[in-house]
N, C-alpha and C positions, 0 to 999 in steps of 0.2 A: 535456535535461529540466534545470529548474533548481528549486530550490524557493524559492517564492514566499512562503507563510506556514507557519507553524506555532503551532498553539495552545499553551495552555500545557501541562505534562506534569502528570497528575494523579499522584502517587504515593500508591495505596490501601491498599498494604500491603508490610512488608519480605520480601525474600529473603534466603536465607543463602548462605556459600560450600557448594555442592555441590547446591543446587537445580538441578533439570533445568527450565528456564523455557521457553516457545514463545511465538513471536511471531506475532500473527494481525493480517492488514492486510486491509483492506474497502474497495473503490472505491464510493463513496456518490453521485457524479456527474460526469459527461462533460462538459466543455465544448468548445468548439470548438478552444481550445489548450490547456485545461488539465485536470488530473484531480484529483479531491478524494479524500481516502481517511481512514480513521480507523484506530486501532492500538491493540491492546490487548495487554499481555505477562503471562503468568499463569505458574504453577506448572503443572509439565506433569502432574505425578501428582495434585494436589488440586484443580487447576481454580480455585484463589484467584487473583482479579484481582490482578497486583503495581502496574501502571502503566497508564494510558490516555490517548491524547491523540485528542482530541476531531476536529480538522481540520487536514488538511496538505494542501495545493495546491502541485501542479508545475504548470508551465507548458514546455510544448515550444518552443523555439527554433529558427528557421531557421539558414543558414549566415551571413546576414548579422546573426545576434544579437537579430532581433526575432520577437516570437510568430509560430511558424506552428502551421497544422491539424496535427494528430496523426493524424486519420482513425481514431479509436476512438469507440465509439458504448457498448460492453458488456463485461463482464469476458471474458477470453478464458485460460482456462487452459493452462499449458504440456501436459499431457496431451492435451486436447484438440489442439492444434495438432499433436501428432506423429500424431495419428488423421487428419487432414487431409494431412498432408504423405505419408502412407502410402497414400492415397486416390487421391493424385493419379499415383501412380508405378505 
């Protein structure tokens, strides 16, 4: 997977040394070979937004280096994957 595009980074507020921050990423669009995400970094305690990235596009590449289908159509959480793996066993 390679990065095709990242929109501007919008610095909403400052963080200070010692702040505990969290990074939230949400899938907003699934293409045949690409996935589009949005991102927000915020202060974990106050929930105040520190920065946002409106759009990040990643493209799956095949072994030949050309865009290749990734087979994803929806978000799949790791915790759910573990449940699916346990059900198969």
